[in-house]
C-alpha positions as a printed NumPy array, in Angstrom:
array([[ 11.626, 141.245,  80.069],
       [  9.689, 138.156,  80.99 ],
       [ 11.72 , 135.732,  79.181],
       [ 14.611, 135.281,  81.356],
       [ 16.495, 132.466,  83.148],
       [ 17.745, 134.591,  85.716],
       [ 16.881, 132.836,  89.045],
       [ 16.148, 129.627,  87.385],
       [ 18.814, 127.286,  89.292],
       [ 19.26 , 123.641,  88.482],
       [ 20.392, 121.522,  91.303],
       [ 20.457, 118.304,  89.475],
       [ 21.668, 117.004,  86.044],
       [ 18.117, 115.772,  85.475],
       [ 16.676, 119.361,  85.887],
       [ 19.343, 120.843,  83.642],
       [ 18.815, 118.39 ,  80.891],
       [ 14.902, 118.521,  80.889],
       [ 13.009, 119.47 ,  77.604],
       [ 12.143, 122.927,  78.951],
       [ 14.801, 124.033,  81.545],
       [ 13.497, 127.622,  81.593],
       [ 10.337, 128.04 ,  83.7  ],
       [  8.889, 130.413,  81.03 ],
       [  9.134, 127.842,  78.314],
       [  7.434, 125.14 ,  80.853],
       [  4.556, 127.52 ,  81.639],
       [  4.031, 128.084,  78.028],
       [  3.985, 124.428,  77.077],
       [  1.377, 123.916,  79.914],
       [ -0.662, 126.663,  78.821],
       [ -0.728, 125.45 ,  75.215],
       [ -1.966, 122.067,  76.64 ],
       [ -4.537, 123.495,  78.739],
       [ -6.05 , 125.489,  75.963],
       [ -5.826, 122.546,  73.656],
       [ -7.49 , 120.007,  75.894],
       [ -9.916, 122.416,  77.868],
       [-10.785, 125.314,  75.891],
       [-10.834, 124.359,  71.887],
       [-13.026, 121.312,  72.428],
       [-15.965, 123.722,  73.673],
       [-15.468, 126.386,  71.019],
       [-14.473, 124.37 ,  67.941],
       [-16.823, 124.071,  64.825],
       [-16.939, 121.939,  61.769],
       [-15.157, 124.53 ,  59.666],
       [-12.118, 124.685,  61.899],
       [-12.063, 121.07 ,  62.716],
       [-12.187, 120.035,  59.082],
       [-10.258, 122.786,  57.412],
       [ -7.476, 123.567,  59.904],
       [ -7.103, 121.618,  63.293],
       [ -7.852, 118.048,  62.394],
       [ -5.613, 117.872,  59.271],
       [ -2.797, 119.864,  61.023],
       [ -2.829, 117.175,  63.947],
       [ -2.746, 114.313,  61.597],
       [ -0.094, 115.826,  59.259],
       [  2.027, 116.778,  62.451],
       [  2.096, 112.982,  63.353],
       [  3.233, 112.066,  59.726],
       [  5.798, 114.84 ,  59.805],
       [  7.151, 113.772,  63.204],
       [  7.722, 110.192,  61.578],
       [  9.378, 111.407,  58.67 ],
       [ 11.437, 113.68 ,  60.704],
       [ 12.722, 110.887,  62.672],
       [ 13.695, 109.017,  59.633],
       [ 15.154, 111.793,  57.414],
       [ 15.89 , 114.636,  59.811],
       [ 17.344, 112.716,  62.543],
       [ 18.822, 109.426,  60.968],
       [ 19.449, 111.013,  57.541],
       [ 17.608, 108.332,  55.404],
       [ 15.64 , 109.978,  52.608],
       [ 12.307, 108.683,  52.101],
       [  9.617, 109.627,  49.45 ],
       [  7.299, 106.865,  50.286],
       [  5.291, 108.536,  53.061],
       [  1.998, 108.759,  50.935],
       [  2.06 , 104.949,  50.426],
       [  2.964, 104.166,  54.094],
       [  0.158, 106.266,  55.179],
       [ -2.04 , 104.077,  52.831],
       [ -0.722, 101.028,  54.674],
       [ -1.88 , 102.519,  57.931],
       [ -5.239, 103.444,  56.574],
       [ -5.997, 100.086,  54.757],
       [ -4.878,  98.125,  57.949],
       [ -7.246, 100.227,  60.055],
       [-10.005,  99.584,  57.491],
       [ -9.595,  95.941,  57.592],
       [ -9.353,  95.731,  61.512],
       [-12.37 ,  97.894,  61.883],
       [-14.399,  95.497,  59.459],
       [-13.107,  92.348,  60.895],
       [-13.154,  93.239,  64.622],
       [-16.042,  95.727,  65.031],
       [-16.052,  95.271,  68.865],
       [-12.541,  96.372,  69.566],
       [-11.867,  99.832,  70.332],
       [-10.831, 102.337,  67.305],
       [ -7.92 , 103.17 ,  69.547],
       [ -6.567,  99.599,  69.564],
       [ -7.086,  99.515,  65.663],
       [ -5.033, 102.716,  65.109],
       [ -2.234, 101.471,  67.43 ],
       [ -2.198,  98.067,  65.639],
       [ -2.152,  99.764,  62.289],
       [  0.751, 101.701,  63.142],
       [  2.504,  98.289,  64.057],
       [  1.554,  96.792,  60.88 ],
       [  2.969,  99.911,  59.025],
       [  6.273,  99.845,  61.021],
       [  6.846,  96.232,  59.758],
       [  5.885,  97.295,  56.254],
       [  8.329, 100.241,  56.398],
       [ 11.074,  98.305,  58.027],
       [ 10.934,  95.706,  55.213],
       [ 11.185,  98.565,  52.73 ],
       [ 14.028,  99.954,  54.78 ],
       [ 16.208,  96.935,  54.175],
       [ 17.763,  98.251,  51.126],
       [ 19.312, 101.348,  53.33 ],
       [ 21.942,  98.953,  54.74 ],
       [ 23.443,  98.775,  51.178],
       [ 22.374, 102.019,  49.405],
       [ 21.783, 105.653,  50.708],
       [ 21.201, 109.161,  49.479],
       [ 19.672, 109.377,  45.829],
       [ 19.454, 105.581,  45.411],
       [ 17.569, 105.118,  48.758],
       [ 15.043, 108.063,  47.679],
       [ 14.473, 106.032,  44.496],
       [ 13.848, 102.86 ,  46.402],
       [ 11.384, 104.433,  48.763],
       [  9.754, 106.169,  45.692],
       [  9.33 , 102.639,  44.164],
       [  7.682, 101.569,  47.412],
       [  5.175, 104.418,  47.015],
       [  4.118, 103.488,  43.565],
       [  4.078,  99.702,  44.317],
       [  1.785, 100.093,  47.358],
       [ -0.587, 102.364,  45.618],
       [ -0.838,  99.811,  42.807],
       [ -1.252,  96.922,  45.19 ],
       [ -4.102,  98.685,  47.122],
       [ -5.624,  99.318,  43.817],
       [ -5.488,  95.966,  42.208],
       [ -6.034,  93.462,  45.177],
       [ -9.713,  93.644,  45.82 ],
       [ -9.28 ,  92.119,  49.267],
       [ -7.974,  95.224,  50.636],
       [-11.027,  97.194,  50.066],
       [-13.402,  94.091,  50.701],
       [-14.151,  93.727,  47.077],
       [-16.209,  96.879,  46.958],
       [-17.439,  97.864,  43.37 ],
       [-16.107, 101.337,  43.63 ],
       [-12.808, 100.318,  44.936],
       [-13.216, 102.758,  47.935],
       [-13.042, 102.171,  51.548],
       [-15.463, 103.593,  53.973],
       [-15.008, 103.947,  57.722],
       [-17.813, 102.313,  59.87 ],
       [-19.156, 104.16 ,  62.865],
       [-17.03 , 103.596,  65.974],
       [-17.177, 105.129,  69.336],
       [-14.825, 105.91 ,  72.271],
       [-16.494, 106.077,  75.733],
       [-19.857, 106.223,  73.965],
       [-19.035, 109.242,  71.57 ],
       [-18.71 , 108.662,  67.804],
       [-15.207, 109.359,  66.652],
       [-15.474, 108.017,  63.18 ],
       [-18.216, 108.131,  60.501],
       [-20.173, 111.049,  59.032],
       [-22.265, 111.937,  62.139],
       [-19.006, 112.563,  64.315],
       [-19.153, 115.892,  65.975],
       [-16.231, 118.258,  65.547],
       [-14.987, 118.257,  69.111],
       [-14.753, 114.538,  69.134],
       [-12.651, 114.413,  65.877],
       [-10.4  , 117.085,  67.168],
       [ -9.957, 115.439,  70.397],
       [ -9.062, 111.817,  69.434],
       [ -6.412, 113.315,  67.166],
       [ -5.143, 115.579,  69.873],
       [ -4.576, 112.716,  72.213],
       [ -2.542, 110.727,  69.548],
       [ -0.484, 113.629,  68.427],
       [  0.339, 114.456,  72.194],
       [  1.216, 111.011,  72.592],
       [  3.402, 110.673,  69.562],
       [  5.14 , 114.1  ,  70.166],
       [  6.124, 113.014,  73.767],
       [  7.37 , 109.702,  72.901],
       [  9.303, 111.108,  69.798],
       [ 10.906, 113.99 ,  72.022],
       [ 12.179, 111.504,  74.653],
       [ 13.463, 108.986,  72.033],
       [ 15.406, 111.681,  69.981],
       [ 16.933, 113.08 ,  73.188],
       [ 18.015, 109.648,  74.469],
       [ 20.623, 107.093,  73.268],
       [ 18.753, 105.905,  70.437],
       [ 18.355, 109.367,  69.259],
       [ 22.031, 109.97 ,  69.43 ],
       [ 22.731, 106.897,  67.535],
       [ 20.341, 108.192,  64.64 ],
       [ 22.326, 111.575,  64.678],
       [ 25.597, 109.724,  64.336],
       [ 24.637, 107.728,  61.507],
       [ 23.096, 110.722,  59.834],
       [ 26.535, 112.678,  60.239],
       [ 28.916, 109.906,  59.201],
       [ 27.729, 106.394,  59.139],
       [ 31.21 , 105.041,  58.921],
       [ 32.593, 106.872,  61.755],
       [ 29.555, 105.815,  63.815],
       [ 30.165, 102.282,  62.974],
       [ 33.732, 102.671,  64.185],
       [ 32.83 , 104.076,  67.572],
       [ 30.366, 101.052,  68.077],
       [ 27.145, 102.09 ,  66.658],
       [ 25.403,  99.2  ,  64.962],
       [ 24.178, 100.665,  61.521],
       [ 21.675,  97.732,  61.207],
       [ 19.813,  98.512,  64.412],
       [ 20.086, 102.289,  64.138],
       [ 18.597, 102.435,  60.595],
       [ 15.928,  99.705,  61.075],
       [ 14.809, 101.065,  64.325],
       [ 14.457, 104.537,  62.723],
       [ 12.385, 102.996,  59.693],
       [ 10.235, 101.004,  62.243],
       [  9.59 , 103.99 ,  64.53 ],
       [  8.99 , 106.283,  61.659],
       [  6.601, 103.791,  60.121],
       [  4.733, 103.445,  63.285],
       [  3.945, 106.988,  63.543],
       [  3.199, 107.557,  59.826],
       [  0.781, 104.354,  60.101],
       [ -1.169, 106.04 ,  63.045],
       [ -1.577, 109.246,  60.92 ],
       [ -2.654, 107.316,  58.044],
       [ -5.286, 105.515,  60.072],
       [ -6.528, 108.729,  61.512],
       [ -6.449, 110.382,  58.187],
       [ -8.867, 107.744,  56.772],
       [-11.015, 106.749,  59.732],
       [-11.403, 110.217,  61.505],
       [-10.733, 112.821,  58.838],
       [-11.848, 111.48 ,  55.481],
       [-14.427, 108.766,  56.445],
       [-13.922, 107.455,  52.901],
       [-10.825, 107.247,  50.735],
       [ -9.559, 105.904,  47.4  ],
       [ -5.877, 105.214,  47.599],
       [ -4.807, 107.041,  44.333],
       [ -6.374, 110.197,  45.384],
       [ -5.925, 110.249,  49.05 ],
       [ -2.248, 108.738,  49.33 ],
       [ -0.692, 109.518,  45.945],
       [  2.802, 110.713,  45.496],
       [  1.419, 114.287,  46.238],
       [  0.964, 113.338,  49.8  ],
       [  4.593, 112.094,  50.045],
       [  5.83 , 115.315,  48.735],
       [  3.555, 117.327,  50.978],
       [  4.892, 115.915,  54.21 ],
       [  8.461, 116.123,  52.912],
       [  8.018, 119.932,  52.291],
       [  6.585, 120.175,  55.915],
       [  9.79 , 118.993,  57.425],
       [ 11.842, 121.016,  54.981],
       [ 10.093, 124.169,  55.817],
       [  9.527, 123.397,  59.571],
       [ 13.226, 122.046,  60.208],
       [ 14.891, 118.792,  59.753],
       [ 15.879, 117.174,  63.017],
       [ 13.308, 118.982,  65.036],
       [ 10.051, 117.695,  66.59 ],
       [  8.948, 121.369,  67.008],
       [  9.75 , 121.909,  63.413],
       [  7.491, 118.992,  62.39 ],
       [  4.585, 120.936,  64.083],
       [  5.65 , 124.26 ,  62.538],
       [  5.865, 122.847,  59.14 ],
       [  2.555, 121.091,  59.343],
       [  0.673, 124.165,  60.68 ],
       [  2.314, 126.225,  57.735],
       [  1.326, 123.768,  54.994],
       [ -2.189, 123.547,  56.382],
       [ -2.607, 127.122,  57.027],
       [ -1.219, 128.448,  53.698],
       [ -3.852, 127.281,  51.509],
       [ -6.824, 128.243,  53.928],
       [ -5.231, 131.639,  54.212],
       [ -4.769, 132.143,  50.474],
       [ -8.477, 130.974,  49.76 ],
       [ -9.999, 133.379,  52.416],
       [ -7.856, 136.332,  51.596],
       [ -7.346, 136.163,  47.897],
       [-10.652, 134.357,  46.657],
       [-13.042, 135.281,  49.495],
       [-11.548, 138.843,  50.094],
       [-10.05 , 140.004,  46.693],
       [-12.138, 137.927,  44.429],
       [ -9.28 , 136.221,  42.793],
       [ -9.798, 132.99 ,  40.637],
       [ -9.374, 129.823,  42.621],
       [ -7.015, 128.274,  40.135],
       [ -4.749, 131.375,  40.462],
       [ -4.589, 131.239,  44.025],
       [ -3.726, 127.422,  44.004],
       [ -0.96 , 128.179,  41.608],
       [  0.313, 131.142,  43.841],
       [  0.415, 128.499,  46.676],
       [  2.814, 126.25 ,  44.648],
       [  4.948, 129.305,  43.832],
       [  5.204, 130.287,  47.652],
       [  5.986, 126.676,  48.818],
       [  8.55 , 126.308,  46.081],
       [ 10.186, 129.617,  46.56 ],
       [ 10.354, 128.891,  50.551],
       [ 11.799, 125.398,  50.009],
       [ 14.747, 126.966,  47.989],
       [ 15.287, 129.703,  50.494],
       [ 15.354, 127.322,  53.405],
       [ 17.559, 124.91 ,  51.827],
       [ 20.176, 127.522,  50.802],
       [ 19.781, 130.045,  53.73 ],
       [ 18.425, 128.144,  56.648],
       [ 18.376, 124.309,  56.334],
       [ 16.918, 123.952,  59.777],
       [ 13.705, 125.806,  58.905],
       [ 11.222, 127.558,  60.95 ],
       [ 12.578, 125.731,  64.068],
       [ 15.86 , 127.542,  63.708],
       [ 14.134, 130.899,  63.169],
       [ 12.301, 130.347,  66.336],
       [ 15.423, 129.286,  68.321],
       [ 17.114, 132.565,  67.171],
       [ 14.119, 134.631,  68.161],
       [ 14.205, 133.312,  71.699],
       [ 17.784, 133.917,  72.021],
       [ 17.248, 137.526,  71.005],
       [ 14.484, 137.67 ,  73.573],
       [ 16.67 , 136.307,  76.398],
       [ 19.556, 138.82 ,  75.544],
       [ 17.435, 141.806,  74.95 ],
       [ 18.058, 144.771,  75.169],
       [ 21.731, 143.797,  75.141],
       [ 23.444, 143.608,  71.814],
       [ 25.602, 140.589,  72.824]])
């Protein structure tokens, strides 16, 4: 009975069109932010940071970026792993070349560099679409991995071909390197995911987001009514690349600390982020968070319950994870293309109408 809009009156158009027009939704959103910023940093430990929270936050940024491109603008991309590698290697080169500059600046610049690279690879979208665009971005994935493997300048001529994140601080606290505390890793990622989530939400609800949706639904009709496909598609690639570059920089510098491009940013990473937005919901910022949470928590849950609790073989639990993810993708694509986000919306509508049947 708490979830009601009875008594919620909007006196202006701005109040009526806000992200959370119902007070209960706004209070829940503020409560989540308070817990995330003021409670979790004081109780988090290394296991929860490294196994659940930090990868969830980083993958959520990548999922938001891919969702902007694929879910909102309708441009299929299979190169997310390679684009994350661009952000990671850009951040590494900046950290080693400019050690006195803040890591926050490095991450943001890495996002900008990735945006430029992704926009370059997005140029074919002006002529091709659908399956052919997916193949073009898949080619970008393999090309970027090959480039970072073969050109020694990118990994500073290291004999192992691996990049290692040097220690960097924010306000005197380590946020990169092996000695970083769990709360510091979590908090720096939380700040970035909050920033990207707010920016993405406002973009997708504005004029730019409507242009993306028009291109996604029918690009020829959108062009007829005045939407410039060049600006709309390339802006989606650029903004998507910016977010994916930030996630790649954080994934390398804060989460992994050391990375080899083939293992950390291979084709499996591209499919992982794609599965997140399919399961979470295409064209939904909340769906990006829901899909990232599901794909991060599922292997942790199976490992703790099946391997730790029931004594199953680790390989069997890993294979079961593939079966579950594959089955869910088929179910969502056929029965509910908008994923977990749509199920959440339906559940909220049921709560608003309960106990009435209609």
